[in-house]
N, C-alpha and C positions, 0 to 999 in steps of 0.2 A: 317841496320836491317829493314826488311819490317814490317810495323805495322800490327797487327792482324785485320782481317776483322770483322766488327761489327756483333754480333750475332742477327739473326732475331727472333723476338718473334712471333710464329705462332698464338697466341691468338689475335694479332692485326688485323688479317684478318677475324676473326669471326664477323658476322653481323646478325645472326639470331639464334633462339633457339626454341625448342619445349618442353613443359612441361605440367604437369597436371595443370588445371586451379586453383585448390585449393592452389597451391604454388605461385600464382602471388604476394601475399604480400611480397615475398622476394625482389621485385623490389621497395619497399617503399623508399629506400635511393636515387633512381634516378627518383622519380615521378615528379621532377621539370624539367626534360628534355623533351621538346616537341617532339624531334626527336626520342624518344624511343616509338614505337607504338605496340599495342597489337591487335591480332585477337583471339577471344575466341569463341568456339562453341562446344557443346556436351562434356563438361568436359576437352577439350584439348585447350591449348593456344599456339599460335605462337607469338614470340616477335622479332621485327626487330629494328635495330639501325645502324647508320653509322659505318662502320669499323673503328676501332681505339679506340672506347669507352671501354677501358678495365674495367672501373668501373662497367659497366653493367655485364660483364663476371664474375667479382668478386662476384656480388650479386647472380648470378645464379649457380655458381660452387657448393655450398653446397646442392642444390635442388635435392632430390632423382629422378632418372630417367630422368634428363634433357639431351637433345641432342643438340649439337651445329652444326652450318652449316656455310660454307664460300661460297662466290660467286666469280667465276673466269671465265672470257671470256663468260659471259652470262649464265653460268651453275652453278647449286648448287651442293656442295659436303658436305657430312658429315665430321665433323672435324676429321682430320687424315686419311681420305680416298682419294685415287687418282682417284676413279671412280665417275662419276656424279650419282646423285640420282634422282629418280622420285618423291620423297617426297620433295616438295618445299613449302615455305611459301605462304599463300594466297595473291592474288593481291589486290590492294587497299591501302588506307591510314591507315586503322585500327583506333584505339582509343588511345589517350595518356594514360600513366600509371595512372595519377591522376584521370582521368575519370573512370577508371576501379576499382580503390581501394576506391574512395570516393563514398558513396551511392548517388544515384541520388535524386533530389528534389522530394518531394511528396506534394500532395494537401490534407490537412486535410478535412475530411468529418464529418458532424454532425451525432450523433447516430440516429438510427431509432426511429421514433416517436411512436412506438408501446408502449402503456401503460401497465405496469405490474399490475396484479390483486392485490388489497390491501391485506395486511396481518393483521389479527386480533391479537392485543396484548393481551395475556392472562396469565394464571398461570397454572403450572403443578407441581405435587408433585415431590420432589427430590432436588438434589443439596447438596453441602457440608454443614454440620452443622455450623451455624453462630450465634454469640451472638446477642441478641435482643438489638436494639438501639432506638426503638420507640414503642408506644402502642396506640391503638385506643379503645375507650370505650364510654359508655353513660355518659353524664354529671352528671346525678343523681347518678350513681354508683360511679363515681369519688368523688362526694361530700360526700358520706357516708364513703368512705375510708379516706378522708381528715379530717373528724371529729375526728378520733383517731390517725392520723399520727403525727409523731414528726416534729419539725421545720426543722431538718436536712433532713428528708425524703421529705418534701415539697420543700426545697431548691435544692434538687438533680435533679429536672426536670423543664422543661419549657413546657408550654401548649398553644395550640391554639384551638379555639372553632368555630364550624359551626353548628348552630341550636342545636339539642339535642346531638351532638357528639363532643367529645374532642379527640385531638391527643397530646400525650406527647413525648418529646424527653429527653433522658438521659441515662447514663450508669447504674443507679440503679433505675429500674422501679418498681412501686408498684404492689402489687398483687390485682388487681381489678376484681370483678366478671364479667364474660362474656366479658373480654377484648381480643383483638387480638394483638399479638406481631409481630413486624416487624424487619427485619434486613436491613442493608444498611446505606448509608449516605445521598446522595442527591437523591437516588432512593430507596424508602422503599418498601419491599416485605414481605409478611407474612412468619413467621418462618415455615420451613418445605416445602416451595414452592420455585420455581424459575420462572423467566419470560419465556414466550414462544412467540416468538423465543428468545433463550438464547443469546442475543447480549450484548456487553459492555454497562454499564450504560449510558455513554455519547451518544451512538447511540440511545438508547431507549428514553432518555430525549429529544434528538433532534427530534425524530419521533413524540412525543406528543407536541412539541412546547414549552418546558419549557425554561425559562430564567435562568440566573445565580442567580437571587434573588428568585427562587421558588424551593420547594421540589416537587418531584413526588411520590405520594402514590398510589401504584398499589394493587388493591384487586380484588375480584371476580366480582365486578360491573364495573371495568374499571380503568382508570387512573385519579387521582385527583391532581390538581396543588394547592399547598399551599404556599403562600408568606412566606418567612423566617421571615419577620418583624412581622408576626402575632403571633409568639411564644414569650410569656412573662413568667416571674417567676410565679409559681403557689402559690396562697394564699387562705386561707379559706374564707376570705371576698369576694374575687372575685368569688369563686365557689357558695357561698350563694346567691350572687346577680344574678348569671347566673341561678340558680335553681328557684329563685323568678320570674325572667323574663319568664322562661319557663312555670311556673304555671299560671302566669297572661295571657300569650298567649293562654293557653289551656282553661282558663275560658272565655276569650273574643276573640274568633277566628275571 
């Protein structure tokens, strides 16, 4: 019995393909083969490889519109055609697949040194209604309130003083004449207003140079930094002493 002749696989003779350049990522599984070379120009890519590398053919078979070519006796043929074709792969070595698929190195450049114009931090009316968390008022007005306040009302707030002005923190703020109420935590803004520009509090605090140990009080005169350590429990004795100091300073400027 005569043994059957081996079946020839026509795909083993294929050594080139033409496809849209956008489909070159299909060659990723064979990017480690240096002898698989690519010529790409104007959206079209030619790929060449040594005949017999069927793994390249397997990568390209699913690509839409791909055309395969074989080379016989110095002529190129479309796969399955017996007539030579005038469309042939470009001459030259081309580029390895890895060089085509991996982005080329780039040199970082510094941003342009053009300075941006400064933006003034201010207040505009609007924003969502927010509960008051702080209060600013005159020390004399606060002292008059404290004279009739209960011990619980005094204990509900902490206060800091700068000259004739006092700032109180607390969830139960007193009703003091001519006081300004503020909302916020580490950035205090008058109730009924919002910062302009309307950036996150962390960005605005960084813009005015506040540290983690400082509150930022924003009013119509600008931004004021207040150390958190300056806030202490409010007492009648402390307020009376502050009022006496202010009167003494007014009498002996």
